[in-house]
Structure formats: C-alpha cells, structure tokens
C-alpha positions as CSV (number, residue, x, y, z in Angstrom):
1,X,9.6,5.0,12.9
2,X,9.2,3.0,9.7
3,X,5.6,2.5,8.4
4,X,5.8,-1.3,8.4
5,X,6.7,-1.3,12.1
6,X,4.2,1.1,13.4
7,X,1.7,3.0,11.2
8,X,0.6,6.5,11.8
9,X,-2.9,5.5,12.5
10,X,-1.8,2.8,15.1
11,X,0.5,5.4,16.7
12,X,-2.4,7.9,17.0
13,X,-4.7,5.3,18.3
14,X,-2.3,4.3,21.0
15,X,-1.9,7.9,21.9
16,X,-5.7,8.2,22.3
17,X,-5.9,5.0,24.4
18,X,-3.1,6.4,26.7
19,X,-4.8,9.8,26.9
20,X,-8.2,8.3,27.7
21,X,-6.7,6.1,30.4
22,X,-5.0,9.1,32.0
23,X,-8.2,11.1,31.8
24,X,-10.2,8.4,33.5
25,X,-7.7,8.2,36.3
26,X,-7.8,12.0,36.8
27,X,-11.6,12.0,36.7
28,X,-11.8,9.3,39.4
29,X,-9.4,11.2,41.6
30,X,-11.5,14.4,41.2
31,X,-14.7,12.5,42.2
32,X,-12.9,11.0,45.2
33,X,-11.8,14.4,46.5
34,X,-15.0,16.3,45.5
35,X,-16.2,16.7,49.1
36,X,-13.0,18.2,50.4
37,X,-13.0,21.7,51.8
38,X,-11.4,23.9,50.9
39,X,-11.7,22.6,47.3
40,X,-8.4,21.3,46.0
41,X,-8.4,22.6,42.4
42,X,-5.4,20.5,41.3
43,X,-7.6,17.5,40.6
44,X,-9.9,19.6,38.4
45,X,-6.9,21.1,36.6
46,X,-5.6,17.6,36.0
47,X,-8.9,16.5,34.4
48,X,-8.9,19.6,32.2
49,X,-5.3,18.9,31.1
50,X,-5.9,15.2,30.3
51,X,-9.1,16.1,28.4
52,X,-7.0,18.3,26.1
53,X,-4.7,15.4,25.4
54,X,-7.7,13.2,24.4
55,X,-9.0,15.9,22.1
56,X,-5.5,16.2,20.5
57,X,-5.3,12.5,19.9
58,X,-8.8,12.4,18.3
59,X,-7.8,15.3,16.0
60,X,-4.7,13.2,14.9
61,X,-6.9,10.3,14.0
62,X,-9.4,12.6,12.2
63,X,-6.6,14.1,10.2
64,X,-5.4,10.7,8.9
65,X,-8.9,9.5,8.1
66,X,-9.8,12.7,6.3
67,X,-6.6,12.4,4.3
68,X,-7.4,8.9,3.0
69,X,-11.0,10.0,2.2
70,X,-9.8,13.0,0.3
71,X,-7.2,11.0,-1.6
72,X,-9.8,8.4,-2.6
73,X,-12.3,11.1,-3.7
74,X,-9.7,12.9,-5.8
75,X,-8.6,9.7,-7.4
76,X,-12.1,8.6,-8.1
77,X,-12.9,11.9,-9.7
78,X,-10.3,11.1,-12.4
79,X,-10.8,7.4,-12.6
80,X,-14.5,7.8,-13.2
81,X,-13.9,10.4,-15.9
82,X,-11.3,8.2,-17.5
83,X,-13.7,5.3,-17.5
84,X,-16.5,7.4,-19.1
85,X,-14.0,8.6,-21.7
86,X,-13.2,5.0,-22.8
87,X,-10.2,4.4,-20.6
88,X,-8.8,0.9,-20.1
89,X,-11.4,-1.0,-17.9
90,X,-8.9,-3.6,-16.8
91,X,-6.4,-1.1,-15.5
92,X,-9.0,1.0,-13.9
93,X,-10.5,-1.9,-12.0
94,X,-7.0,-3.1,-11.0
95,X,-6.3,0.4,-9.6
96,X,-9.1,0.5,-7.0
97,X,-7.0,-1.2,-4.3
98,X,-8.0,-0.1,-0.8
99,X,-11.0,1.9,-2.1
100,X,-14.1,0.5,-0.2
101,X,-16.5,3.4,-0.4
102,X,-19.9,3.2,-2.0
103,X,-18.7,5.4,-4.8
104,X,-15.8,3.0,-5.5
105,X,-18.2,0.0,-5.6
106,X,-20.5,1.9,-7.9
107,X,-17.6,2.3,-10.3
108,X,-16.7,-1.4,-10.0
109,X,-20.3,-2.4,-10.8
110,X,-20.3,-0.1,-13.9
111,X,-17.0,-1.7,-15.1
112,X,-18.4,-5.2,-14.6
113,X,-21.6,-4.3,-16.5
114,X,-19.4,-3.2,-19.4
115,X,-17.4,-6.4,-19.4
116,X,-13.9,-6.7,-18.1
117,X,-11.1,-9.3,-17.8
118,X,-12.0,-10.3,-14.3
119,X,-8.5,-11.3,-13.1
120,X,-7.6,-7.6,-13.2
121,X,-10.8,-6.9,-11.3
122,X,-9.8,-9.4,-8.6
123,X,-6.4,-7.9,-8.1
124,X,-8.1,-4.5,-7.6
125,X,-9.7,-5.8,-4.3
126,X,-6.3,-5.8,-2.5
127,X,-6.3,-4.3,1.0
128,X,-10.1,-4.5,1.2
129,X,-11.5,-6.8,3.9
130,X,-15.1,-5.9,4.0
131,X,-18.0,-8.4,3.6
132,X,-18.8,-6.9,0.2
133,X,-15.2,-7.5,-1.0
134,X,-15.3,-11.2,0.1
135,X,-18.7,-11.7,-1.5
136,X,-17.2,-10.3,-4.7
137,X,-14.3,-12.7,-4.4
138,X,-16.7,-15.6,-4.0
139,X,-18.6,-14.4,-7.0
140,X,-15.5,-14.2,-9.2
141,X,-14.4,-17.7,-8.2
142,X,-17.8,-19.0,-9.2
143,X,-17.4,-17.2,-12.5
144,X,-14.2,-18.9,-13.3
145,X,-11.5,-16.5,-12.1
146,X,-8.4,-18.5,-11.1
147,X,-7.6,-18.6,-7.4
148,X,-4.1,-17.2,-8.1
149,X,-5.6,-13.9,-9.1
150,X,-7.9,-13.9,-6.0
151,X,-4.9,-14.5,-3.9
152,X,-3.0,-11.6,-5.3
153,X,-6.2,-9.6,-4.6
154,X,-6.0,-10.3,-0.8
155,X,-2.6,-8.6,-0.5
156,X,-2.3,-6.6,2.6
157,X,-5.2,-8.3,4.4
158,X,-4.6,-9.7,7.9
159,X,-8.0,-11.2,8.7
160,X,-8.9,-14.8,9.6
161,X,-10.6,-15.2,6.2
162,X,-7.4,-14.2,4.4
163,X,-5.2,-16.5,6.4
164,X,-7.6,-19.4,5.9
165,X,-7.4,-18.8,2.1
166,X,-3.6,-18.6,2.2
167,X,-3.2,-21.8,4.2
168,X,-5.6,-23.7,1.9
169,X,-3.8,-22.5,-1.2
170,X,-0.4,-23.5,0.2
171,X,-1.7,-27.1,0.5
172,X,-2.9,-26.8,-3.1
173,X,0.6,-25.8,-4.2
174,X,-0.1,-22.1,-5.0
175,X,2.9,-20.8,-3.0
176,X,4.0,-18.1,-5.5
177,X,0.7,-16.3,-5.4
178,X,0.5,-16.8,-1.6
179,X,3.8,-15.1,-1.2
180,X,2.5,-12.1,-3.2
181,X,-0.6,-12.0,-1.0
182,X,1.7,-11.1,2.0
183,X,2.6,-7.7,0.5
184,X,2.4,-5.0,3.2
185,X,2.3,-7.5,6.2
186,X,5.1,-7.2,8.7
187,X,3.8,-9.3,11.6
188,X,5.0,-12.7,13.0
189,X,2.3,-14.6,11.1
190,X,3.4,-13.2,7.8
191,X,7.1,-13.8,8.4
192,X,6.5,-17.4,9.6
193,X,4.6,-18.1,6.4
194,X,7.3,-16.5,4.2
195,X,10.0,-18.5,5.9
196,X,8.0,-21.7,5.6
197,X,7.4,-21.4,1.8
198,X,10.3,-19.4,0.4
199,X,12.2,-22.6,-0.5
200,X,9.3,-23.8,-2.7
201,X,8.7,-20.6,-4.7
202,X,9.0,-21.4,-8.4
203,X,9.5,-17.8,-9.6
204,X,12.1,-16.5,-7.2
205,X,11.5,-12.9,-8.2
206,X,8.1,-13.3,-6.4
207,X,10.0,-13.5,-3.1
208,X,11.3,-10.0,-3.9
209,X,7.8,-8.8,-4.9
210,X,6.3,-10.1,-1.8
211,X,8.5,-7.8,0.3
212,X,7.4,-4.6,-1.4
213,X,7.3,-1.7,1.1
214,X,9.3,-3.5,3.8
215,X,12.6,-1.7,4.5
216,X,13.6,-3.4,7.7
217,X,16.6,-5.7,8.4
218,X,14.6,-8.9,8.2
219,X,13.2,-7.9,4.7
220,X,16.7,-7.0,3.4
221,X,18.1,-10.3,4.8
222,X,15.5,-12.2,2.8
223,X,16.1,-10.1,-0.3
224,X,19.9,-10.5,-0.1
225,X,19.6,-14.2,0.5
226,X,17.3,-14.6,-2.5
227,X,19.6,-12.6,-4.8
228,X,22.7,-14.4,-3.6
229,X,21.1,-17.8,-4.4
230,X,19.7,-16.6,-7.7
231,X,22.5,-14.5,-9.4
232,X,20.4,-14.1,-12.5
233,X,18.3,-11.7,-10.4
234,X,21.1,-9.8,-8.7
235,X,21.8,-6.4,-10.3
236,X,25.3,-6.5,-8.7
237,X,26.0,-9.4,-11.0
238,X,24.4,-7.8,-14.1
239,X,21.2,-9.6,-13.5
240,X,17.8,-8.2,-12.6
241,X,14.3,-8.0,-13.8
242,X,11.3,-5.6,-14.0
243,X,10.0,-7.4,-10.9
244,X,13.1,-6.5,-8.9
245,X,12.8,-2.8,-10.0
246,X,9.1,-2.6,-9.2
247,X,9.7,-4.2,-5.8
248,X,11.7,-1.3,-4.6
249,X,8.6,0.9,-4.4
250,X,8.4,2.8,-1.2
251,X,11.9,1.9,0.0
252,X,14.0,5.0,0.9
253,X,17.0,3.4,2.5
254,X,20.5,3.7,1.2
255,X,20.5,0.0,0.2
256,X,17.4,0.6,-2.0
257,X,18.9,3.6,-3.7
258,X,22.1,1.8,-4.5
259,X,20.1,-1.1,-6.0
260,X,18.1,1.4,-8.1
261,X,21.3,2.9,-9.4
262,X,22.6,-0.5,-10.3
263,X,19.4,-1.4,-12.2
264,X,19.5,1.9,-14.1
265,X,23.0,0.9,-15.3
266,X,21.8,-2.5,-16.3
267,X,20.9,-2.7,-20.0
268,X,18.8,-5.8,-19.4
269,X,16.4,-3.9,-17.1
270,X,13.8,-1.4,-18.3
271,X,14.3,2.1,-16.9
272,X,10.6,2.4,-16.9
273,X,10.4,-0.2,-14.1
274,X,13.0,1.5,-12.0
275,X,11.2,4.9,-12.2
276,X,7.8,3.3,-11.7
277,X,9.3,1.7,-8.6
278,X,9.6,5.1,-7.0
279,X,5.9,4.8,-6.0
280,X,5.2,6.1,-2.5
281,X,8.3,8.2,-2.4
282,X,7.9,12.0,-2.2
283,X,11.5,12.8,-1.1
284,X,13.9,15.2,-2.7
285,X,16.0,12.3,-3.9
286,X,13.1,10.6,-5.6
287,X,12.1,13.7,-7.4
288,X,15.6,14.3,-8.5
289,X,15.8,10.8,-10.0
290,X,12.5,11.4,-11.8
291,X,13.6,14.8,-13.2
292,X,17.0,13.4,-14.3
293,X,15.2,10.5,-16.1
294,X,12.9,13.0,-17.9
295,X,15.7,15.3,-18.9
296,X,17.6,12.4,-20.4
297,X,14.6,11.6,-22.6
298,X,12.9,9.1,-20.4
299,X,9.3,8.1,-20.9
300,X,6.9,10.3,-18.9
301,X,4.6,7.3,-18.5
302,X,7.0,5.7,-16.0
303,X,7.1,8.8,-13.9
304,X,3.3,9.1,-13.8
305,X,2.9,5.4,-12.8
306,X,5.5,5.9,-10.1
307,X,3.4,8.7,-8.4
308,X,1.2,6.1,-6.7
309,X,0.5,7.1,-3.2
310,X,2.0,10.6,-3.4
311,X,-0.3,13.3,-2.2
312,X,1.8,16.5,-2.7
313,X,0.7,19.4,-4.9
314,X,3.6,18.6,-7.2
315,X,2.4,15.1,-7.8
316,X,-1.2,16.1,-8.4
317,X,-0.2,18.9,-10.7
318,X,1.9,16.5,-12.7
319,X,-1.0,14.0,-13.0
320,X,-3.4,16.8,-14.1
321,X,-1.0,18.2,-16.8
322,X,-0.4,14.6,-18.1
323,X,-4.0,13.7,-18.2
324,X,-4.9,16.8,-20.1
325,X,-2.6,15.6,-22.8
326,X,-3.3,11.8,-22.5
327,X,-6.7,11.4,-20.9
328,X,-7.0,7.7,-21.4
329,X,-3.5,6.6,-20.4
330,X,-3.2,3.4,-18.5
331,X,-0.1,4.7,-16.7
332,X,-2.0,7.6,-15.2
333,X,-4.6,5.2,-13.9
334,X,-1.9,3.3,-12.1
335,X,-0.4,6.4,-10.6
336,X,-3.1,7.0,-7.9
337,X,-3.5,4.3,-5.3
338,X,-1.3,1.9,-7.3
339,X,-2.0,-1.8,-7.9
340,X,-2.0,-4.9,-5.8
341,X,1.7,-4.4,-5.1
342,X,2.2,-0.6,-4.9
343,X,-0.9,0.0,-2.7
344,X,1.3,-0.7,0.3
345,X,1.7,3.0,1.0
346,X,-1.8,3.0,2.6
347,X,-0.7,0.6,5.3
348,X,1.2,3.3,7.2
349,X,-2.0,5.2,7.6
350,X,-4.6,2.4,7.9
351,X,-3.3,-0.1,10.5
C-alpha cells in the first residue's frame, strides 16, 4: 500500500485497535461463562490468543517509533557536530524538519543565538505541529519573517491551526506558498484546496512541487495536466526545471522513472537536481542511477543530498565517508531528514 494512502504507523495503529476490540470481546465472553462447570477452556484460550495479537500490534508501533527516534538521534549527532565545526547555519536549521525533540530544539536555540537567516529557520519547522513550533512561528512573524516562508514551514501539517493559516493566506493572495504547504497531505481537504487554487498559481512549477511524495493517480493527473498546459515545464517537450526534478523525490513508479530519464537527457536541466530527487528511495533502481551518475563523473554532492530519508547501512556509510572528507558540506546536511519538501518520507511512518 502506498505511503500517502495509508502510512505504516496508521496501519499498525488500526491493527492494535482491532486486536484490542477482539480481546475485549473475548474477555467479556470468558467472564460471562466463568461460573460454568465443567470449566470451558475455549473462552480462556481465546483471551490468551487475542492478547498475543495485542502485544504483536504494540510491538509494531514500538518498532516504528524507535526507528524515527534513532534516525533523529543519528542525524542530530552529525548536525550538531557540523554546526560546532562552523557548518552553514542556514542549511542546518532548514534541515531539522520533523525533529521535535528537546535536543533538536536546543540546537535550534543555539543557531538562533549565533544569528541566522530566519526564513531558512522557518522552513525547518515543517511537519512539526507542537505548541513550541507554533510559538516559534509567531515569534518569527513578529521578527519580520515573511509569511511565505512560514507557510512553507507548515508543510505536512494537518491541524486546525495550519488550515486556518492556509485559508487566511489564500485570501491574501499567497497561493503559491499555500500550495507548497500541502506537501505530504493526501486527504480530501488538501485535494479540495489544490483544486480550488491551482488555476491561480503564478509559478506553475510550484504545483508540481506541492505534489512531492504523492504517487497516486490523482497526483499524476494533476502533474500531467500542469505539464500539458505549460509545455516549457514538460521534459517530453524539451522543457523542465530543477523544481520538476526535485519534485520526483520519493516517487518509485514507472512514470516517475521515465520522467527522470527524460530530465537526465535534457541539457537545460541540472543532473544534480535529478539525482537529489532520488530522496527517500532505497531501491536497487535508485542505487543503480546514483552509481551510474558517479561513474560518469557526476558530482557526489547531489548523491549525498538525495540520501534524505534513507536509513540503510549503505546510505549511512556513504554519508560517513563523505563527511570525513567534507565535514562542513551543505549537501550532507540536506541528506538526513531533507528540507521542507523532501521531509515527506516521514509521513509514511508518522500518520
């Protein structure tokens, strides 16, 4: 099942709800027949069996939660070190999307104390819906950060506060940034908003960017429609842009791979963008494209940036070797959780 349709966490949570319901039913039956003689052990056996299913479902949720925690901690180990060694503050702050731990906030506060371009900082709050994140957004607005950047930093958030901000900004004419803020959202509310504002988007490549991580029929219909109406963007017509290439991040369908190949053939499009757009993909096909790119003299920076969201040993080893040679690289910083667009990989675990 595709991540945008049903995340792993949601699936496991539903399994737990179902198992708990079955356990409760079995327990009630056991109690109702407790006074029978001779004792009918089938009711007790049913309780034991359903209890095992509850425990299995809990373990599944625990596994996903622990994975996200471990990924965050490993990423912060390197981001903190990079910051202390003089790494780019803007890129580090923009690469903390989804990280809401006390440790992540301590790093944010250290970065603010050192001085940072705050629009980067605002984008690094994507996929964080905590009170602390919203207080920070309010603070950044008061300090003069444009609402466009705040909008891009609410990408992936499905709360009432986020929808209230989007609706307010649509009335103020900020539709391009509102569309970007819908990254990672695949529900009716998000699609209704996309449909209602797509005709008024100034930069049409933002429509493509706002669909990052969505590989279903509806998303492809909107991509195809946008490209057909804007031939300067369509790689099949020799068009395209870095935004189009980046927007393929996480897409593993045949249509996505064909588009990547077209973009790689297009001299007007940076190959860096295409390879960076492999973020979230740990498949054999993705690794083959990375390796072919490198063997043909491609820039390693693009490969590292495109490792965002990948937790395999191969990815971590590549990051480690790269950072030993280039400890302050901005591309390595972007190759952990990603930015306000490529963070989407987290959604398949979180929701």
